[in-house]
C-alpha positions, -999 to 999 in steps of 0.1 A, spaced: -842 -58 -543 -813 -76 -528 -798 -109 -541 -826 -116 -566 -825 -80 -580 -787 -83 -584 -790 -116 -601 -816 -102 -625 -795 -72 -633 -765 -94 -639 -785 -117 -662 -799 -88 -680 -765 -72 -684 -750 -105 -696 -778 -109 -722 -773 -74 -734 -735 -80 -736 -741 -111 -757 -764 -92 -781 -738 -64 -784 -711 -90 -792 -734 -106 -818 -739 -71 -834 -701 -65 -836 -695 -101 -849 -721 -97 -876 -707 -62 -886 -672 -77 -890 -682 -111 -905 -675 -101 -940 -639 -92 -931 -630 -120 -907 -637 -135 -873 -642 -118 -839 -621 -137 -814 -628 -119 -782 -644 -87 -769 -640 -65 -739 -665 -36 -735 -658 -10 -708 -689 13 -709 -677 36 -681 -645 46 -701 -663 41 -734 -635 18 -747 -639 -15 -766 -610 -39 -772 -611 -70 -793 -590 -94 -813 -600 -100 -848 -587 -125 -874 -589 -110 -909 -599 -135 -937 -568 -149 -953 -545 -140 -924 -526 -162 -900 -523 -137 -872 -550 -118 -854 -552 -80 -849 -559 -61 -817 -585 -34 -823 -589 -6 -797 -619 17 -799 -611 46 -777 -643 65 -774 -677 61 -789 -711 77 -788 -745 60 -791 -773 82 -805 -809 77 -816 -824 96 -846 -859 90 -860 -862 57 -840 -829 44 -853 -798 37 -832 -763 47 -843 -728 42 -829 -701 67 -838 -665 58 -831 -644 87 -820 -610 71 -821 -597 37 -832 -563 21 -832 -552 -13 -845 -520 -34 -840 -515 -30 -878 -509 5 -890 -527 0 -923 -559 -11 -905 -556 20 -883 -553 42 -914 -583 25 -931 -603 30 -899 -594 67 -898 -606 71 -934 -637 50 -934 -649 43 -898 -640 70 -873 -665 98 -871 -691 80 -892 -725 69 -879 -728 31 -880 -765 21 -880 -773 -6 -854 -799 -32 -867 -832 -30 -848 -827 -65 -832 -795 -52 -814 -805 -16 -807 -819 -21 -771 -788 -42 -761 -764 -16 -776 -781 12 -757 -779 -8 -725 -743 -21 -727 -726 8 -744 
């Protein structure tokens, strides 16, 4: 396809990345603000800074491995390992996030499958 094909793929990827960021932002909104996001789909790692509500300092969250699955026309993300710059957040993640299926809302499902 050449230059136009590359531009289309780039735009499509950027749009999917934006939608994936919106999903993560909406998932975390109740707890604080997503400040930045870096998704590396080839290594299946996600890094982001997050500012918890009521806190002055942000937290670095590292998702080190994840799986995207589809069951009965629903999309899920399962986090395999997660670390945070604050130990208590890492411990909460181990107890309540790691290994559990997180359902992706339908409006974000196609983007999540494409980006992750």
